[in-house]
VEXDREN-499793 format. One record per residue (C-alpha): residue number from 0; residue in one letter; x, y, z. Coordinates in steps of 0.001 Angstrom, whole numbers, plus 500000, padded with zeros to 6 digits. Last residue first. Example, Ala and Ser with C-alpha at 12.3 -4.5 7.8 and 13.67 -1.06 7.14 Angstrom:
BEGIN
num->1; residu->S; u->513670; v->498940; w->507140
num->0; residu->A; u->512300; v->495500; w->507800
END
This chain:
BEGIN
num->546; residu->K; u->544229; v->374344; w->412041
num->545; residu->A; u->546267; v->375820; w->414848
num->544; residu->A; u->549515; v->374687; w->413346
num->543; residu->E; u->548958; v->376561; w->410130
num->542; residu->P; u->548018; v->379763; w->411969
num->541; residu->S; u->551432; v->379711; w->413775
num->540; residu->I; u->551351; v->378768; w->417441
num->539; residu->E; u->553533; v->380876; w->419809
num->538; residu->F; u->555220; v->378766; w->422462
num->537; residu->L; u->555570; v->379088; w->426222
num->536; residu->A; u->557695; v->376536; w->428110
num->535; residu->P; u->557143; v->373941; w->430762
num->534; residu->P; u->560168; v->372411; w->432688
num->533; residu->G; u->560112; v->368590; w->432458
num->532; residu->G; u->557244; v->366209; w->432527
num->531; residu->G; u->558039; v->364843; w->436042
num->530; residu->G; u->558589; v->368212; w->437494
num->529; residu->I; u->561084; v->371074; w->437887
num->528; residu->L; u->560593; v->374738; w->436908
num->527; residu->N; u->563225; v->376620; w->435052
num->526; residu->S; u->560831; v->378221; w->432681
num->525; residu->Q; u->561344; v->378808; w->428904
num->524; residu->A; u->559813; v->381698; w->427149
num->523; residu->L; u->558916; v->382504; w->423457
num->522; residu->L; u->559630; v->379306; w->421597
num->521; residu->R; u->558003; v->379231; w->418147
num->520; residu->L; u->555825; v->376232; w->417410
num->519; residu->R; u->555262; v->375365; w->413718
num->518; residu->A; u->557827; v->372499; w->413706
num->517; residu->R; u->556195; v->370941; w->416664
num->516; residu->Y; u->552944; v->370466; w->414736
num->515; residu->E; u->554720; v->368777; w->411836
num->514; residu->P; u->556776; v->366569; w->414170
num->513; residu->T; u->553470; v->365225; w->415628
num->512; residu->M; u->552889; v->365792; w->419350
num->511; residu->A; u->553697; v->363360; w->422138
num->510; residu->D; u->557219; v->364646; w->422435
num->509; residu->L; u->555858; v->368169; w->423118
num->508; residu->E; u->553932; v->366800; w->426157
num->507; residu->V; u->557117; v->365251; w->427563
num->506; residu->P; u->559042; v->368499; w->426917
num->505; residu->T; u->556408; v->370430; w->428937
num->504; residu->A; u->553740; v->372597; w->427376
num->503; residu->I; u->552289; v->376121; w->427194
num->502; residu->L; u->550721; v->376951; w->423875
num->501; residu->Y; u->549796; v->380283; w->422338
num->500; residu->A; u->547364; v->381420; w->419536
num->499; residu->C; u->544578; v->378933; w->420196
num->498; residu->R; u->541200; v->380254; w->418899
num->497; residu->P; u->540139; v->376997; w->417205
num->496; residu->N; u->540211; v->375112; w->420623
num->495; residu->G; u->541453; v->371632; w->419952
num->494; residu->V; u->544733; v->372751; w->421465
num->493; residu->D; u->543326; v->372289; w->425032
num->492; residu->P; u->541536; v->374948; w->426977
num->491; residu->V; u->543039; v->377220; w->429635
num->490; residu->A; u->540452; v->378581; w->432079
num->489; residu->A; u->541280; v->382022; w->433408
num->488; residu->G; u->543420; v->383828; w->435961
num->487; residu->Y; u->546847; v->382481; w->434832
num->486; residu->Y; u->547598; v->381459; w->438462
num->485; residu->Y; u->544324; v->379508; w->438841
num->484; residu->S; u->544192; v->378247; w->435212
num->483; residu->L; u->547781; v->376912; w->435510
num->482; residu->E; u->547189; v->374934; w->438763
num->481; residu->Y; u->543833; v->373823; w->437474
num->480; residu->N; u->545170; v->372237; w->434318
num->479; residu->V; u->542573; v->370615; w->432076
num->478; residu->G; u->542827; v->367952; w->429405
num->477; residu->S; u->545186; v->368229; w->426458
num->476; residu->P; u->548178; v->370091; w->424880
num->475; residu->I; u->547587; v->373412; w->426808
num->474; residu->C; u->546169; v->376639; w->425303
num->473; residu->L; u->546474; v->380378; w->425643
num->472; residu->Q; u->544005; v->382453; w->423652
num->471; residu->D; u->544843; v->386107; w->422957
num->470; residu->G; u->544177; v->389126; w->425167
num->469; residu->K; u->547675; v->389361; w->426795
num->468; residu->V; u->549573; v->386237; w->425681
num->467; residu->Y; u->553134; v->387545; w->426080
num->466; residu->E; u->552852; v->389401; w->429363
num->465; residu->N; u->550431; v->386787; w->430769
num->464; residu->V; u->552990; v->384004; w->430205
num->463; residu->L; u->555559; v->386170; w->432205
num->462; residu->P; u->553052; v->386470; w->435013
num->461; residu->A; u->552344; v->382680; w->434966
num->460; residu->F; u->555973; v->381526; w->435329
num->459; residu->S; u->556331; v->382269; w->439102
num->458; residu->K; u->553044; v->380617; w->439954
num->457; residu->V; u->553748; v->377637; w->437629
num->456; residu->S; u->554549; v->375599; w->440687
num->455; residu->R; u->557525; v->373255; w->440802
num->454; residu->A; u->560471; v->375046; w->442467
num->453; residu->Y; u->558121; v->377090; w->444702
num->452; residu->A; u->556391; v->373931; w->445822
num->451; residu->L; u->559735; v->372185; w->446448
num->450; residu->A; u->560817; v->375029; w->448734
num->449; residu->P; u->557443; v->374927; w->450527
num->448; residu->R; u->557731; v->371191; w->451189
num->447; residu->L; u->561425; v->371084; w->452205
num->446; residu->G; u->561471; v->373915; w->454826
num->445; residu->A; u->558503; v->374608; w->457045
num->444; residu->T; u->556402; v->371457; w->456429
num->443; residu->W; u->559273; v->369131; w->455884
num->442; residu->L; u->561767; v->370210; w->458604
num->441; residu->L; u->558775; v->370836; w->460799
num->440; residu->S; u->557811; v->367186; w->460694
num->439; residu->Q; u->561314; v->366113; w->461611
num->438; residu->S; u->561345; v->368565; w->464559
num->437; residu->L; u->558001; v->367229; w->465695
num->436; residu->A; u->559192; v->363616; w->465577
num->435; residu->A; u->562150; v->364640; w->467790
num->434; residu->L; u->559779; v->366491; w->470038
num->433; residu->G; u->557577; v->363423; w->470398
num->432; residu->F; u->560510; v->361082; w->471175
num->431; residu->A; u->561919; v->363537; w->473717
num->430; residu->V; u->558564; v->363940; w->475408
num->429; residu->G; u->557820; v->360244; w->475398
num->428; residu->I; u->561172; v->359382; w->476914
num->427; residu->L; u->560729; v->362166; w->479468
num->426; residu->I; u->557396; v->360559; w->480483
num->425; residu->A; u->559057; v->357103; w->480761
num->424; residu->Q; u->562029; v->358012; w->482923
num->423; residu->R; u->563850; v->354716; w->482857
num->422; residu->R; u->567257; v->356290; w->483480
num->421; residu->V; u->568738; v->354558; w->480410
num->420; residu->V; u->565653; v->355338; w->478387
num->419; residu->A; u->565786; v->359039; w->479450
num->418; residu->I; u->569460; v->359191; w->478320
num->417; residu->I; u->568507; v->357658; w->474938
num->416; residu->S; u->565702; v->360204; w->474524
num->415; residu->A; u->568028; v->363082; w->475462
num->414; residu->A; u->570588; v->362044; w->473004
num->413; residu->G; u->568063; v->361980; w->470192
num->412; residu->L; u->566719; v->365346; w->471277
num->411; residu->A; u->570261; v->366854; w->471237
num->410; residu->L; u->571032; v->365351; w->467807
num->409; residu->Y; u->567723; v->366841; w->466505
num->408; residu->G; u->568626; v->370270; w->467768
num->407; residu->L; u->572020; v->370125; w->466120
num->406; residu->A; u->570605; v->368740; w->462867
num->405; residu->F; u->567867; v->371392; w->462772
num->404; residu->L; u->570457; v->374148; w->463192
num->403; residu->A; u->572492; v->372643; w->460357
num->402; residu->L; u->569495; v->372447; w->458131
num->401; residu->P; u->568558; v->376098; w->458743
num->400; residu->V; u->572204; v->377046; w->457968
num->399; residu->G; u->572391; v->375320; w->454497
num->398; residu->M; u->569037; v->374270; w->452876
num->397; residu->K; u->570606; v->373476; w->449569
num->396; residu->Q; u->571170; v->369750; w->450043
num->395; residu->F; u->567519; v->369260; w->451286
num->394; residu->V; u->566174; v->370979; w->448139
num->393; residu->A; u->568045; v->368490; w->446009
num->392; residu->Y; u->566811; v->365565; w->448092
num->391; residu->Y; u->563246; v->366687; w->447841
num->390; residu->A; u->563618; v->366857; w->444074
num->389; residu->E; u->565095; v->363339; w->443971
num->388; residu->D; u->562233; v->362088; w->446084
num->387; residu->S; u->559719; v->363602; w->443670
num->386; residu->S; u->561446; v->362038; w->440710
num->385; residu->Q; u->561602; v->358658; w->442267
num->384; residu->L; u->564923; v->357666; w->443754
num->383; residu->K; u->567371; v->355034; w->442523
num->382; residu->L; u->570186; v->355719; w->444944
num->381; residu->H; u->573608; v->356923; w->443725
num->380; residu->T; u->572645; v->360548; w->443953
num->379; residu->G; u->571751; v->360120; w->447602
num->378; residu->F; u->575305; v->359312; w->448575
num->377; residu->S; u->576591; v->362635; w->447168
num->376; residu->P; u->576312; v->364397; w->450501
num->375; residu->L; u->578333; v->361762; w->452398
num->374; residu->L; u->579213; v->363357; w->455695
num->373; residu->F; u->576000; v->365387; w->455973
num->372; residu->L; u->573559; v->362862; w->454491
num->371; residu->G; u->575297; v->360030; w->456419
num->370; residu->A; u->575077; v->361954; w->459691
num->369; residu->L; u->571332; v->362480; w->459253
num->368; residu->V; u->570877; v->358820; w->458454
num->367; residu->A; u->572906; v->357714; w->461473
num->366; residu->I; u->571076; v->360193; w->463735
num->365; residu->S; u->567734; v->358840; w->462505
num->364; residu->G; u->568782; v->355272; w->463072
num->363; residu->L; u->570164; v->356016; w->466533
num->362; residu->A; u->566988; v->357818; w->467647
num->361; residu->F; u->564563; v->355304; w->466081
num->360; residu->A; u->566491; v->352353; w->467602
num->359; residu->V; u->566538; v->353947; w->471010
num->358; residu->V; u->562726; v->354700; w->470843
num->357; residu->I; u->562053; v->351166; w->469582
num->356; residu->A; u->564115; v->349552; w->472306
num->355; residu->D; u->562346; v->351685; w->474977
num->354; residu->R; u->558924; v->350746; w->473628
num->353; residu->L; u->559831; v->347021; w->473602
num->352; residu->K; u->561020; v->347229; w->477159
num->351; residu->S; u->557895; v->348977; w->478234
num->350; residu->A; u->555656; v->346388; w->476461
num->349; residu->W; u->557613; v->343508; w->477962
num->348; residu->G; u->557048; v->344737; w->481534
num->347; residu->R; u->557439; v->347754; w->483598
num->346; residu->E; u->554223; v->348558; w->485489
num->345; residu->S; u->551319; v->350988; w->485318
num->344; residu->L; u->552187; v->352106; w->481798
num->343; residu->T; u->552481; v->355856; w->481218
num->342; residu->F; u->554558; v->356103; w->478016
num->341; residu->V; u->552394; v->353528; w->476055
num->340; residu->S; u->549367; v->355724; w->476558
num->339; residu->A; u->550719; v->358325; w->474091
num->338; residu->C; u->550646; v->355720; w->471340
num->337; residu->L; u->546921; v->355062; w->471858
num->336; residu->I; u->546092; v->358762; w->471979
num->335; residu->A; u->548086; v->359521; w->468892
num->334; residu->I; u->546484; v->356527; w->467084
num->333; residu->G; u->543013; v->357813; w->467923
num->332; residu->P; u->543848; v->361310; w->466679
num->331; residu->L; u->545297; v->359933; w->463431
num->330; residu->A; u->542384; v->357852; w->462074
num->329; residu->P; u->540353; v->360904; w->460863
num->328; residu->L; u->543372; v->361758; w->458591
num->327; residu->I; u->543688; v->358459; w->456704
num->326; residu->Y; u->541332; v->359542; w->453869
num->325; residu->D; u->543741; v->362177; w->452619
num->324; residu->D; u->545946; v->359519; w->450959
num->323; residu->R; u->543152; v->358471; w->448609
num->322; residu->K; u->541263; v->355224; w->448108
num->321; residu->V; u->538240; v->354839; w->445840
num->320; residu->S; u->536604; v->351365; w->445800
num->319; residu->A; u->535880; v->351392; w->449514
num->318; residu->I; u->536763; v->348271; w->451455
num->317; residu->S; u->540068; v->349708; w->452720
num->316; residu->F; u->538278; v->353005; w->453331
num->315; residu->F; u->535753; v->351399; w->455708
num->314; residu->I; u->538072; v->349104; w->457537
num->313; residu->L; u->541021; v->351611; w->458182
num->312; residu->V; u->538628; v->354477; w->459101
num->311; residu->A; u->536697; v->352187; w->461465
num->310; residu->L; u->539935; v->350984; w->462980
num->309; residu->S; u->541005; v->354576; w->463666
num->308; residu->M; u->537607; v->355295; w->465140
num->307; residu->S; u->537980; v->352306; w->467467
num->306; residu->I; u->541298; v->353730; w->468594
num->305; residu->Q; u->539259; v->356395; w->470366
num->304; residu->Y; u->537120; v->354091; w->472408
num->303; residu->I; u->539890; v->351679; w->473151
num->302; residu->V; u->541897; v->354532; w->474774
num->301; residu->A; u->538912; v->355538; w->476855
num->300; residu->R; u->538184; v->351883; w->477959
num->299; residu->R; u->541843; v->351129; w->478885
num->298; residu->K; u->542508; v->354078; w->481152
num->297; residu->E; u->540916; v->352722; w->484355
num->296; residu->A; u->542556; v->349301; w->483788
num->295; residu->A; u->546071; v->350773; w->483727
num->294; residu->I; u->548184; v->349700; w->480719
num->293; residu->E; u->550575; v->346937; w->481543
num->292; residu->G; u->547876; v->344298; w->481197
num->291; residu->T; u->549964; v->342046; w->479089
num->290; residu->Y; u->547685; v->342093; w->476004
num->289; residu->F; u->546892; v->345835; w->476369
num->288; residu->A; u->550596; v->346642; w->476756
num->287; residu->L; u->551347; v->344443; w->473697
num->286; residu->A; u->549018; v->346630; w->471641
num->285; residu->A; u->550843; v->349695; w->472845
num->284; residu->P; u->554223; v->348099; w->472167
num->283; residu->L; u->553161; v->347369; w->468558
num->282; residu->I; u->551534; v->350790; w->467955
num->281; residu->L; u->554661; v->352658; w->468942
num->280; residu->L; u->556381; v->352651; w->465632
num->279; residu->T; u->553162; v->354153; w->464228
num->278; residu->M; u->554135; v->357525; w->465787
num->277; residu->P; u->557195; v->357696; w->463469
num->276; residu->F; u->555349; v->357714; w->461128
num->275; residu->A; u->551601; v->358574; w->460880
num->274; residu->G; u->551585; v->358882; w->457130
num->273; residu->G; u->553693; v->355738; w->456587
num->272; residu->L; u->551571; v->353411; w->458720
num->271; residu->L; u->548318; v->355005; w->457562
num->270; residu->R; u->549455; v->354969; w->453909
num->269; residu->A; u->550161; v->351203; w->454183
num->268; residu->G; u->546803; v->350534; w->455746
num->267; residu->I; u->544993; v->352668; w->453243
num->266; residu->F; u->546723; v->350917; w->450346
num->265; residu->Y; u->546152; v->347313; w->451557
num->264; residu->F; u->543047; v->346728; w->449448
num->263; residu->P; u->544803; v->347682; w->446151
num->262; residu->R; u->544190; v->351090; w->444655
num->261; residu->Y; u->541600; v->352425; w->442268
num->260; residu->S; u->541595; v->356274; w->442019
num->259; residu->E; u->538412; v->356231; w->439871
num->258; residu->G; u->535950; v->353359; w->439428
num->257; residu->T; u->532955; v->355576; w->439706
num->256; residu->G; u->530884; v->352888; w->441261
num->255; residu->G; u->527991; v->351173; w->439606
num->254; residu->L; u->528447; v->347615; w->440741
num->253; residu->R; u->531218; v->346624; w->438344
num->252; residu->A; u->532966; v->349979; w->439211
num->251; residu->P; u->533306; v->349041; w->442843
num->250; residu->M; u->531120; v->350914; w->445338
num->249; residu->F; u->532489; v->353434; w->447800
num->248; residu->H; u->533293; v->356260; w->445493
num->247; residu->G; u->529943; v->355878; w->443705
num->246; residu->F; u->527987; v->356212; w->446981
num->245; residu->N; u->528689; v->359657; w->448383
num->244; residu->E; u->530640; v->361370; w->445628
num->243; residu->A; u->528882; v->359609; w->442680
num->242; residu->F; u->525363; v->360197; w->444180
num->241; residu->I; u->526008; v->363834; w->444842
num->240; residu->I; u->527433; v->364331; w->441355
num->239; residu->R; u->524501; v->362572; w->439750
num->238; residu->V; u->522008; v->364734; w->441776
num->237; residu->V; u->523998; v->367874; w->440703
num->236; residu->K; u->523515; v->367029; w->437008
num->235; residu->H; u->519948; v->365779; w->437503
num->234; residu->G; u->518708; v->369148; w->438784
num->233; residu->G; u->521131; v->371916; w->439974
num->232; residu->V; u->518408; v->374124; w->441448
num->231; residu->I; u->516354; v->371398; w->443124
num->230; residu->A; u->519290; v->369102; w->444107
num->229; residu->A; u->521210; v->372162; w->445470
num->228; residu->P; u->518148; v->373289; w->447406
num->227; residu->V; u->517785; v->369833; w->448951
num->226; residu->Y; u->521475; v->369097; w->449695
num->225; residu->W; u->522209; v->372455; w->451268
num->224; residu->V; u->519910; v->372814; w->454308
num->223; residu->A; u->519423; v->369012; w->453972
num->222; residu->G; u->522640; v->368437; w->455827
num->221; residu->I; u->521188; v->370166; w->458945
num->220; residu->V; u->518037; v->368089; w->458774
num->219; residu->I; u->520118; v->364917; w->458277
num->218; residu->A; u->522206; v->365571; w->461314
num->217; residu->I; u->519181; v->366291; w->463482
num->216; residu->A; u->517556; v->363085; w->462372
num->215; residu->V; u->520789; v->361119; w->462897
num->214; residu->V; u->521024; v->362370; w->466561
num->213; residu->Q; u->517364; v->361608; w->467226
num->212; residu->W; u->517795; v->358203; w->465682
num->211; residu->P; u->520789; v->357403; w->467911
num->210; residu->W; u->518924; v->358708; w->470954
num->209; residu->R; u->515809; v->356510; w->470719
num->208; residu->E; u->517196; v->353179; w->471518
num->207; residu->R; u->516133; v->349930; w->469777
num->206; residu->V; u->518863; v->350261; w->467161
num->205; residu->L; u->521393; v->350745; w->469859
num->204; residu->T; u->520833; v->347113; w->470962
num->203; residu->L; u->522474; v->346120; w->467615
num->202; residu->P; u->525824; v->347163; w->468931
num->201; residu->N; u->525873; v->344045; w->471225
num->200; residu->R; u->528389; v->344426; w->473959
num->199; residu->R; u->531687; v->342526; w->474310
num->198; residu->E; u->533746; v->345685; w->475003
num->197; residu->I; u->535566; v->345077; w->471695
num->196; residu->L; u->532121; v->344662; w->470028
num->195; residu->L; u->530964; v->347929; w->471574
num->194; residu->Y; u->534011; v->349774; w->470340
num->193; residu->I; u->533589; v->348399; w->466802
num->192; residu->A; u->529970; v->349361; w->466661
num->191; residu->V; u->530780; v->352912; w->467887
num->190; residu->A; u->533502; v->353226; w->465164
num->189; residu->L; u->531015; v->352032; w->462449
num->188; residu->A; u->528376; v->354516; w->463572
num->187; residu->C; u->530833; v->357388; w->463672
num->186; residu->L; u->532350; v->356463; w->460279
num->185; residu->V; u->528863; v->356111; w->458630
num->184; residu->I; u->527593; v->359413; w->460135
num->183; residu->A; u->530580; v->361435; w->458773
num->182; residu->V; u->530470; v->359479; w->455470
num->181; residu->P; u->527085; v->361081; w->455003
num->180; residu->G; u->528686; v->363977; w->453018
num->179; residu->K; u->532035; v->365740; w->453029
num->178; residu->T; u->531730; v->369117; w->454780
num->177; residu->L; u->527874; v->369625; w->454905
num->176; residu->I; u->527691; v->366038; w->456252
num->175; residu->G; u->530226; v->366928; w->458936
num->174; residu->L; u->528174; v->369944; w->459803
num->173; residu->G; u->525310; v->367550; w->460306
num->172; residu->L; u->527575; v->365265; w->462352
num->171; residu->M; u->528510; v->368175; w->464611
num->170; residu->V; u->524878; v->369327; w->464932
num->169; residu->G; u->523665; v->365925; w->465812
num->168; residu->V; u->526304; v->365456; w->468416
num->167; residu->V; u->525553; v->368834; w->470037
num->166; residu->I; u->521818; v->368192; w->469816
num->165; residu->K; u->522205; v->364913; w->471576
num->164; residu->R; u->524355; v->366529; w->474259
num->163; residu->R; u->521719; v->369222; w->474886
num->162; residu->L; u->518954; v->366649; w->475133
num->161; residu->S; u->520781; v->364992; w->478016
num->160; residu->G; u->522059; v->361420; w->477969
num->159; residu->S; u->520167; v->358174; w->477258
num->158; residu->S; u->522695; v->356344; w->479418
num->157; residu->E; u->526115; v->354557; w->479000
num->156; residu->L; u->526433; v->354901; w->475293
num->155; residu->L; u->525197; v->358528; w->475442
num->154; residu->P; u->528054; v->359350; w->477729
num->153; residu->V; u->530569; v->358456; w->474989
num->152; residu->I; u->528874; v->360327; w->472079
num->151; residu->A; u->530588; v->363640; w->472667
num->150; residu->S; u->534011; v->362197; w->471569
num->149; residu->Y; u->532498; v->361001; w->468298
num->148; residu->A; u->530901; v->364406; w->467476
num->147; residu->A; u->534069; v->366378; w->468261
num->146; residu->F; u->536401; v->363922; w->466564
num->145; residu->L; u->534146; v->363886; w->463444
num->144; residu->L; u->533901; v->367682; w->463372
num->143; residu->L; u->537666; v->368040; w->463587
num->142; residu->T; u->538305; v->365321; w->461021
num->141; residu->L; u->535833; v->366946; w->458520
num->140; residu->L; u->537635; v->370283; w->458839
num->139; residu->M; u->540956; v->368684; w->458261
num->138; residu->D; u->539688; v->366717; w->455205
num->137; residu->T; u->538010; v->369521; w->453247
num->136; residu->L; u->540857; v->370665; w->451211
num->135; residu->A; u->542862; v->373898; w->450841
num->134; residu->E; u->545877; v->372254; w->452324
num->133; residu->T; u->547970; v->373789; w->455062
num->132; residu->A; u->546805; v->371634; w->457975
num->131; residu->R; u->547227; v->368581; w->455743
num->130; residu->S; u->550975; v->368668; w->456213
num->129; residu->A; u->550688; v->368613; w->459990
num->128; residu->F; u->548679; v->365400; w->460071
num->127; residu->G; u->550551; v->363161; w->457686
num->126; residu->Y; u->553745; v->364690; w->458941
num->125; residu->T; u->553048; v->363532; w->462509
num->124; residu->G; u->554777; v->365683; w->465072
num->123; residu->L; u->551615; v->367642; w->465789
num->122; residu->I; u->549930; v->364326; w->466517
num->121; residu->L; u->552703; v->363211; w->468798
num->120; residu->I; u->552952; v->366487; w->470742
num->119; residu->F; u->549220; v->366572; w->471561
num->118; residu->A; u->549148; v->362873; w->472332
num->117; residu->L; u->552032; v->363437; w->474818
num->116; residu->W; u->550150; v->366419; w->476401
num->115; residu->G; u->546986; v->364394; w->476869
num->114; residu->E; u->548843; v->361199; w->478033
num->113; residu->S; u->550443; v->363294; w->480783
num->112; residu->A; u->547110; v->364741; w->481838
num->111; residu->G; u->545337; v->361428; w->481996
num->110; residu->V; u->542946; v->359195; w->480105
num->109; residu->N; u->539473; v->360837; w->480100
num->108; residu->A; u->540105; v->364441; w->480929
num->107; residu->A; u->543643; v->364782; w->479665
num->106; residu->T; u->542742; v->362799; w->476506
num->105; residu->W; u->539799; v->365046; w->475743
num->104; residu->A; u->541659; v->368251; w->476230
num->103; residu->L; u->544775; v->367282; w->474303
num->102; residu->V; u->542873; v->365804; w->471441
num->101; residu->S; u->540683; v->368929; w->471386
num->100; residu->V; u->543864; v->371100; w->471332
num->99; residu->A; u->545096; v->369139; w->468279
num->98; residu->L; u->541673; v->369451; w->466661
num->97; residu->A; u->541349; v->373170; w->467209
num->96; residu->T; u->544773; v->373831; w->465639
num->95; residu->G; u->543962; v->371560; w->462670
num->94; residu->A; u->540605; v->373329; w->462160
num->93; residu->M; u->542236; v->376757; w->462230
num->92; residu->V; u->544957; v->375558; w->459751
num->91; residu->S; u->542315; v->373997; w->457560
num->90; residu->V; u->540156; v->377153; w->457596
num->89; residu->A; u->543171; v->379334; w->456595
num->88; residu->R; u->544095; v->377307; w->453623
num->87; residu->A; u->542248; v->379260; w->450928
num->86; residu->R; u->543174; v->382543; w->452725
num->85; residu->V; u->546869; v->381741; w->452723
num->84; residu->E; u->546998; v->380471; w->449194
num->83; residu->D; u->545101; v->383442; w->447702
num->82; residu->V; u->541448; v->384296; w->447309
num->81; residu->I; u->541058; v->388042; w->447698
num->80; residu->A; u->537919; v->389645; w->448986
num->79; residu->G; u->539934; v->391946; w->451260
num->78; residu->T; u->540120; v->390146; w->454566
num->77; residu->S; u->536482; v->389598; w->455561
num->76; residu->K; u->535534; v->388319; w->452088
num->75; residu->A; u->538460; v->385827; w->452044
num->74; residu->V; u->537609; v->384415; w->455517
num->73; residu->I; u->533851; v->384211; w->454596
num->72; residu->A; u->534861; v->382506; w->451356
num->71; residu->S; u->536908; v->379970; w->453346
num->70; residu->L; u->533944; v->379241; w->455577
num->69; residu->W; u->531642; v->378792; w->452601
num->68; residu->Y; u->534187; v->376655; w->450866
num->67; residu->F; u->534599; v->374272; w->453898
num->66; residu->L; u->530767; v->374098; w->454236
num->65; residu->P; u->530155; v->373512; w->450506
num->64; residu->P; u->529305; v->369877; w->450021
num->63; residu->K; u->531797; v->368498; w->447487
num->62; residu->R; u->531724; v->368043; w->443684
num->61; residu->D; u->531751; v->371779; w->442898
num->60; residu->T; u->530434; v->372104; w->439314
num->59; residu->Y; u->532722; v->372288; w->436316
num->58; residu->G; u->532733; v->375615; w->434525
num->57; residu->Y; u->536317; v->375492; w->433539
num->56; residu->A; u->537259; v->378217; w->435965
num->55; residu->D; u->535614; v->376249; w->438751
num->54; residu->H; u->532057; v->376127; w->439915
num->53; residu->P; u->530172; v->376979; w->443105
num->52; residu->I; u->526643; v->375646; w->443671
num->51; residu->L; u->524726; v->377304; w->446490
num->50; residu->W; u->527056; v->380199; w->447357
num->49; residu->N; u->527746; v->381290; w->443744
num->48; residu->G; u->528220; v->384991; w->444672
num->47; residu->D; u->530423; v->385701; w->441607
num->46; residu->R; u->533643; v->386908; w->443119
num->45; residu->V; u->533602; v->385378; w->446621
num->44; residu->I; u->531613; v->382271; w->445817
num->43; residu->S; u->533271; v->381447; w->442544
num->42; residu->Q; u->536663; v->382333; w->444069
num->41; residu->I; u->536044; v->379632; w->446719
num->40; residu->W; u->535383; v->377141; w->443947
num->39; residu->E; u->538572; v->378384; w->442221
num->38; residu->A; u->540550; v->377834; w->445460
num->37; residu->S; u->539244; v->374276; w->445549
num->36; residu->Q; u->540420; v->373743; w->441942
num->35; residu->P; u->543818; v->375315; w->442963
num->34; residu->E; u->544053; v->372712; w->445890
num->33; residu->A; u->543184; v->369571; w->443959
num->32; residu->D; u->544950; v->370137; w->440628
num->31; residu->K; u->548791; v->369895; w->440835
num->30; residu->Q; u->550590; v->372267; w->443095
num->29; residu->F; u->549529; v->375429; w->444883
num->28; residu->P; u->552267; v->377885; w->445918
num->27; residu->A; u->553620; v->378122; w->449462
num->26; residu->G; u->551856; v->380591; w->451747
num->25; residu->I; u->550755; v->378137; w->454401
num->24; residu->G; u->554283; v->376764; w->454685
num->23; residu->Q; u->554302; v->376735; w->458522
num->22; residu->V; u->550855; v->377374; w->459931
num->21; residu->L; u->550760; v->374011; w->461696
num->20; residu->V; u->553587; v->374653; w->464125
num->19; residu->V; u->552661; v->378214; w->465029
num->18; residu->F; u->548992; v->377225; w->465357
num->17; residu->A; u->549870; v->374259; w->467644
num->16; residu->F; u->551873; v->376579; w->469951
num->15; residu->L; u->549106; v->379103; w->470105
num->14; residu->A; u->546509; v->376415; w->470792
num->13; residu->A; u->548684; v->374891; w->473494
num->12; residu->G; u->549017; v->378308; w->475139
num->11; residu->A; u->545251; v->378840; w->475046
num->10; residu->L; u->544832; v->375231; w->476522
num->9; residu->L; u->547190; v->376061; w->479285
num->8; residu->A; u->545449; v->379375; w->480032
num->7; residu->S; u->542056; v->377731; w->480066
num->6; residu->K; u->543331; v->375115; w->482535
num->5; residu->R; u->544788; v->377748; w->484759
num->4; residu->A; u->541551; v->379727; w->484677
num->3; residu->H; u->539562; v->376667; w->485703
num->2; residu->P; u->542061; v->375675; w->488428
num->1; residu->N; u->541991; v->379160; w->490032
num->0; residu->M; u->545013; v->381413; w->489647
END
């Protein structure tokens, strides 16, 4: 087999492995609002042909650029014109698979083959990455396009580059704009500026060069394919939405921002450390390796280049007014590449020793926690856990044989990592650490997370509700409920609707109602779902209560 064919076969095998890892839990029910609302936007395209401006069951306009929803609609139309959980999440799984393989290929070509495979294992073993591969949201697609565009920029920084490369970068950024707006250009520009500053080069010199403007022009033209027609057809309403999504989320409320989802300045940093765990344990020895010179000089520049994107994500979204968990995703490839480099240091110094100590501590700590959960199963009940953590712990206790198999495999990987540390086999240390992280991530994505989704989602309760309600009007206490509307098959208004004949509500929502109103509700069906508000139930509303 020639080298090119061998490389293609290895990448194909890696893609298959990544797909199998990331597809776990793809059929789990939707929870809360974000995913079912996205699914309703996809339904709007598939069912009603609203390709330009999709809307949800309540009639609200899609707030995001439509590329993700277009691709998802194409998947749904080509597989039966049905929008279910699998079809709504398929684009994210494919994007996540392509991204993991791209990280492998780029790192192997620019840093080293060992680092490439280790980065591949580490990013797949990161729950913050793997869990978002089965979400019907735009973030994984954006991250793939952003990584592709940013990785292709490297040669342009050293020379003017070919016209083909400029077009490729411009197209990737343009598709990024069609996925989540101009933030794709902003993050790339900020990451390049950070890289040049670290390399002690003046980023302002790029302003005088032609290629950045050519790339931006191509990206804007591609983005305008949707933005201009949408603004013309949607008028002021769509223009306001575009402004709020692209500028209002960044600016603070006092300066005209939306003011939603406010979190403290350190939120993104904290989420990044937690979402990329246990990979983030290796950031400190990796940073130390740069300081002590233990990382080979020929690898430093490529690693610095990718970690610059992680720093750009951290800085930009920490400053932004709106901060969400999903925003950390574009930072994970750079962190995976940085942490992979700590297992191929050119000499054994303080960074190597710190790395080994962290790996051993992680292995022993994880084994101790796992042993405690098995030997003292009631221990978790004495802890003051949040409702979601309690739910996860309850699912964990019921896993049985799959959990036992996971524990045995994890114990073997922990022992292997410790043996590799004793023998000072750095690559094997990285492989064992990465596979241990991967097994932990799979425990959540293939076991705990789907099981919790089934226990929480109204998917199992909606058919029973439909049997009772039939052609009458179902209502909720207040607001909107996209999870319910998706599985019920229609918008569910609040009790202010004069046609309300049935009510679905949780115990917490019932407690907020007046005693007179509650007295006129007749219980028809009680669910056994779990959640912060308690299990929802279906009630018939008497005419007196509806007035």
